[in-house]
N, C-alpha and C positions, 0 to 999 in steps of 0.2 A: 740275735745274730741273723744276718741275712743269708748266710750260706755261701757268700761270694766274697771276693776281694773288694777293695775300695772301688776299683774300676769295673767290677762285675765279672772279672775273669780269673785268671790264674793267681795262685798264691805260692809264695816261697816260704820256706821255714829254715831257720838256722838254729840248731840245737847244740849246745856245748856241755860237756861233762868231763870230770877228772876222776880217774880211778887210783886206788892205792897201787904202789909199785908191785907189791906181791900178788895183786889180783889182775894185773895187766894181761898176762898171757892167756888166762882163762877167759877174760872178757873179750879180748881180741879174737879168740877162737869162735865166739858166738856171733861175731859181727857178720861174717860171710853168709851164713844161713839166714840171718835176720834180713840182711839187705836183699838177698835173692827172693825171699818171700814177699817183702815189701814191694819190690819192683813189679810183682804180679798183681798188685791190688788195683782195683778200678780207680781211675783218676790219677795214678802215679805217672808222672812224666819223667822224673829224674829222682834218684835216691842214691846217695853215696855217704859213706862215713870215712873220715880221714883222721889220721893220728898227726899230731903236731910234730913238726921237724925239731922244734926247740924244747918241747916237753913231751916225751913219748907216752906219758900217762894222760895227756889231754886229747880228747876226741871231739870232732865236730861233725854233725850230720848236716848235709846240704840237700834240701828237698825242694821239689817243684811239683805242684798238684794242679789239676784242671780247675778246681774250685775249692773253696774253704771247707765245704761239707766233706769232700774226699779226704782232706787232711785231718779233719776231726774224726772221721770214720777210722782212719789209720790209728789214731791215738787210742781208740776204744777197742781195736782188734785184739783178740786173745794173744796172738804172737807178739804184739807190741807190749801188752801188759806184762807178759812173761819176761820180755827183754828189759823192760823198765825195772822189774823186780830184781833181775840179775844185776842191773846197773846200780840199784840202791845198795845191794850187798857188796858191790865192788867199790863204791864211791869212797873217796878219801875225805868226805865231809864237806867239800866245796859245793855250794848249791849249783845244781844244773840250771841252765838257762834255755828258754825256748823263745825265739823271736819270730813272729808271723809278719811277713812282708807282703805287700800287695801293690800292684801297679808299678809303673816306672815314674820317675820324677817328671819327665816331660808330659806324661798323661795326667798328672795332677795339676799342672799349671793351667 
């Protein structure tokens, strides 16, 4: 890994997960503190977690980092590992997905 996006700059991450209905309230309660801590990390430009309008048990994280190494550092951070462990316990069994996006289409042409 080169530590950067395809174009050498910012990276964006989309992460999606689904929790059991009975775990939703407890999981949602963890989100605010996790987001606040994550937003203070070096390299974090934007970090939000949203609940689906059509499926209240589906959550999507939208992230923007100064570079890939910052996003990878976030994944290794203790608060992220604790949050992911809580998510694993709350999951309904649907595999979570993480998509790393880099560059804009016009910069790739």
